[in-house]
C-alpha positions in Angstrom: 57.2 87.2 -28.4 59.6 86.5 -31.1 58.8 83.5 -33.3 61.1 80.9 -34.9 59.8 79.1 -38.0 61.6 75.7 -38.3 61.1 74.2 -41.8 61.5 70.4 -42.3 63.3 70.7 -45.7 62.9 67.1 -46.7 59.2 67.0 -45.9 58.4 70.3 -47.6 60.4 69.6 -50.7 58.8 66.2 -51.0 55.3 67.6 -50.7 55.3 68.7 -54.4 55.9 66.1 -57.1 58.0 68.4 -59.3 61.0 66.2 -60.0 62.8 67.1 -56.8 64.2 63.6 -56.5 66.5 64.2 -59.5 68.2 67.1 -57.7 67.5 67.2 -54.0 70.1 69.8 -53.3 68.8 72.1 -56.0 65.2 71.6 -54.8 66.3 72.5 -51.3 68.1 75.6 -52.5 64.9 76.7 -54.3 62.9 76.2 -51.1 65.5 78.1 -49.1 65.3 81.0 -51.5 61.5 81.0 -51.4 61.5 81.3 -47.6 63.4 84.7 -47.5 60.2 86.8 -47.8 58.7 85.1 -44.8 61.4 86.6 -42.5 59.8 90.0 -42.9 56.2 89.2 -43.2 55.9 86.0 -41.1 53.2 83.4 -41.7 49.5 83.4 -40.8 49.1 83.9 -37.1 52.7 84.8 -36.6 53.5 88.3 -38.1 57.1 89.2 -38.9 59.7 89.6 -38.4 60.4 86.0 -37.7 63.5 83.8 -37.6 63.5 81.1 -40.3 65.5 78.0 -39.8 65.7 75.4 -42.6 66.7 71.9 -41.4 68.5 69.9 -44.1 69.8 66.3 -44.2 71.2 63.8 -46.6 72.0 65.1 -50.1 70.9 68.6 -49.1 73.2 68.8 -46.1 75.6 71.1 -48.0 73.0 73.8 -48.8 74.4 77.1 -47.6 72.5 79.8 -45.7 71.3 83.0 -47.3 70.5 86.3 -45.5 67.4 85.7 -43.6 67.4 81.9 -43.7 69.6 80.0 -41.3 70.4 76.5 -42.5 70.9 73.8 -39.9 72.4 70.6 -41.3 71.3 67.5 -39.3 74.2 65.3 -38.4 71.7 62.3 -38.3 68.0 62.4 -38.4 66.4 65.7 -39.5 63.5 65.1 -37.2 65.8 64.7 -34.2 67.5 68.0 -35.1 64.1 69.8 -35.4 63.0 68.5 -32.0 66.3 69.8 -30.5 65.7 73.2 -32.1 62.1 73.3 -30.8 63.3 72.4 -27.3 65.9 75.2 -27.5 63.3 77.7 -28.7 61.1 76.8 -25.7 64.0 77.2 -23.3 64.8 80.6 -24.8 61.2 81.8 -24.5 60.6 81.9 -28.3 57.4 81.0 -30.1 58.1 78.1 -32.4 56.3 76.9 -35.5 57.4 73.8 -37.3 56.5 73.4 -41.0 56.0 69.7 -41.7 53.3 67.2 -42.5 55.1 64.5 -40.5 52.5 63.6 -37.8 55.0 61.9 -35.5 57.4 64.9 -35.7 54.5 67.3 -35.0 53.6 65.2 -31.9 57.2 65.3 -30.7 57.6 69.1 -31.0 54.2 69.8 -29.5 55.7 68.4 -26.2 57.8 71.7 -26.3 54.9 73.9 -27.1 55.6 74.2 -30.8 52.8 74.6 -33.3 52.9 72.5 -36.5 51.7 73.7 -39.9 51.7 72.0 -43.2 54.0 72.5 -46.1 51.4 74.5 -48.0 52.0 77.3 -45.5 55.2 78.1 -47.4 54.6 76.4 -50.7 51.6 78.5 -51.9 52.0 80.5 -55.1 53.3 84.0 -54.3 49.9 85.7 -55.0 48.2 83.5 -52.4 50.7 83.7 -49.6 49.5 85.1 -46.3 
C-alpha cells in the first residue's frame, strides 16, 4: 500500500524554539527542504517511497513545492486542510500518516484511519533519522 505523509508545517516548525517566529516562511522552507530525503526512505513503519505533503498556512502560505515535497496551502485552517487530505487518502486507498503533536487534529484524522506521529519523527538530527 502506498503511503502519504502529511506534515502539519505550523506545528512541526513550532516544535523547536529556534527563532522560527522571526521568519515563519524561511523556517517552513527549511522544513520543506529537510523532508525531501523521506520521500525515498520513508519513516519508521512506513518504508519508502512515500508521498510527502506539507500543509502550510498564514505567513508560510507562499512556500513553493520542491521535487518530492508537495506543498498544500490551506485557504483557512491548516488543520481543516489536513483532515480533508486524510479523508481523500482514505478514499483513494492510501495509507496516511500525519506528522503533528496537535491532539485534536490527531483525533480528527484517526476517524479516517490515519496514524499520527510527533514532530520528532521528521525533526531528528540526520544521523538519528530512521
